[in-house]
N, C-alpha and C positions, 0 to 999 in steps of 0.2 A: 408392530403397528406403525411406529415411527419410520422404520425402514421402508415399509411399503408406501407410506405417504411421500417420502423423499424420492423413492423410485418412480412413483407416478408422476410427480411434479417434473422431474428431470426428463422422463420419456415423453411427456406431453409437448416438450419444446423440440424434440427431434424432427418432426415433419416440416418445421418452420426454417430449419437451417441446413442448407446443403453441406456446409463445411462440417457441421456436427455429425451428419449422416456419414460422411466420408471418414471422419475420425473414428467413429463407432465401428465401422466396417474394418478399418485398419487395425483396430485394437481387439478384434474378435478373439475371444479365448484368453485374454490377458487380464490380470487382476492388480488392483492397487489397494493396499491396506492403509487406512488412516486411523491413527490411534491417539487418544488422549490418555497417557499412562494412568492406570489405576481407575479410569472412569469408563471408557468405551473404546471399542475397536470396530470400525465399519470396513467392509470390503466392497469395492466397486468392481464389477466384472462386466466386460462387454461381450454380448452374445453375437455381435456383428450387426444386429438389427435394433437391439434395445440395451439398456443398461440394467443390470441387476445390483441391488444394494442389499447386503446381508450384515447382520450383527454376528460376527464370527471371530472367536478368539483363538482358534487352533489352526485353521487352514493356512497354507503357504500362499504368498503373493509375489508377483514379479518385481514389485517395488513397494516400499514401505515408508510412509511419512508419519512422524510422531512429534508432538509438541503440546504446548499448553493451549487451552481452549481459545484464548483471545488471539494468539499467534495464528492458529489454524483458521479461525474465523476471518482474520485479516487476509490471509492467503486466499481463502474462498471468495472473498469479496473483491479481490484484485482483478485486474483486467486479463484478457486472454494471453497477452504476451509477457506478463509479469513472471519473473523467475521463481521457481519452486524453492531453489536454494536460497535461504534467508536465515538471518540470525533467529535462533529459537525453534527452528524446524530441523529435525534430524531426518536425513534421507538415506535409506539403504536400498540397495538393488539398482535397477535400471532407471537412471536419472531422466533419460529421454522419454521413457514410457511414462514416468510420473508427470513430466512436463506436458505430454500429450493429453493425459487424463485431466490435468488441470485446465488446459485449453478447452477440452470437451465440456467439462462441467461449467466453466465460465460462459461458454456459448449457450448452455442450457439453463443458466440461472434464470429463475422465473421473474416475471414482472409482478410485483406483489399486488399492485392494483388490479391487474388482470385476474390473478388468482382469487382475489377477494370478490371480484365481480361474479365469478362462477358461483360463489357461495351466497352473496346477498344482492346481487344485481348490479348493473352498470352504474346507475345514477348514484346510489349510496356509496359504492366503492370509489367513484370519482370524487365525491364530496370528502370521503375519509382521506383519500390520497392528497387532495388539496390541503386539508387540515394538517396532515402529517408533514407536507413540505413546508407549509407556513410555520409550523412549530419548529422544524429543523432550521429554517432561515432565522427565526427569532432567536433560537438558541445560539447560532453562530454569531449573530449580531451582538447579543448580550455578552457572549464570551469575549468578543473583540473589544467591546466597550469596557468591560471589567479589566481586561489586560491593559488597555490604554490608561485607565484610571489608576491602576496600581503602579504603572511605570511613571505616570505624572507625580503621584504621591512620593514614590521612592526618589525621584530626581529632584523635585522642588521642595517638598516638605521635609523629608529626612536627609536629603543630600547624599544618599547611598549610591545613587546612579547619576551619570552625567547626562544632561539633556542632549538631544540631537544637535541643536544649535551650538552648544558649548563644545560638544565633541568635534564637530566640524571645524569650529574656530581653533581648537587645540591642534587638530591635525594640520590645518593650514599654516598655523604658527610653526609647527615642527618642520613642515616642508620648507618654509621661508628660512628658518635657521640652517637647515641642511644645505640649501642652495647657497646661503651666504658663506658657510664654512667651505664648501666646494670651490667657490670663487676665491676666497682668501688663500686656499691651498694652492690654486692655480697661479695666483699672483706671486706667492712665495716661491714656487718652483721657477717662475720666470726670472725673479730677482736672483735666485741662486745660480741659474744658468748664466745670467748677465755677469755676475760676480766672478764665476769661474772663467768666463771668456776674457775678462780684463786682466787676469793673472798671466 
């Protein structure tokens, strides 16, 4: 059931993207297995016209990606040119093929608001999309504020961190001392040369 939903969502995007159609044709007959060890294994296969998604634990694939669910989710949500080789993802088989399948699936990634509109209509889907974007924006703002507050507390109340101004002042002081030492060393070298010249 889930595989047919994923397959339908991906294939709905094919007519909208000439690059996706070209990649799908180029990958005809090739297979990519994506596995979360001990949980699930999906196989993506291009027929040349559409993508087939099956839950298959036995068949061979031209390339095989495996990793934890969060790492694979991050890979799936990355852009079309994001590399498949990354920490936490094991890649076996044809790396170029895996990269092309990644680009294809990134091009076919659905617009969630558009998919929701098919189920509940345009206006409610747009309203829910706005609400989700506002919630995400508030979450990012709240996280940034919390991080700033923790940094302020650690710098000013506890003294565990150096504030930005104090850090800048320290680095400027270090630069001044370094410059003074270099000037003193240059003067000493000149005096040493003058002393040798007098002998």
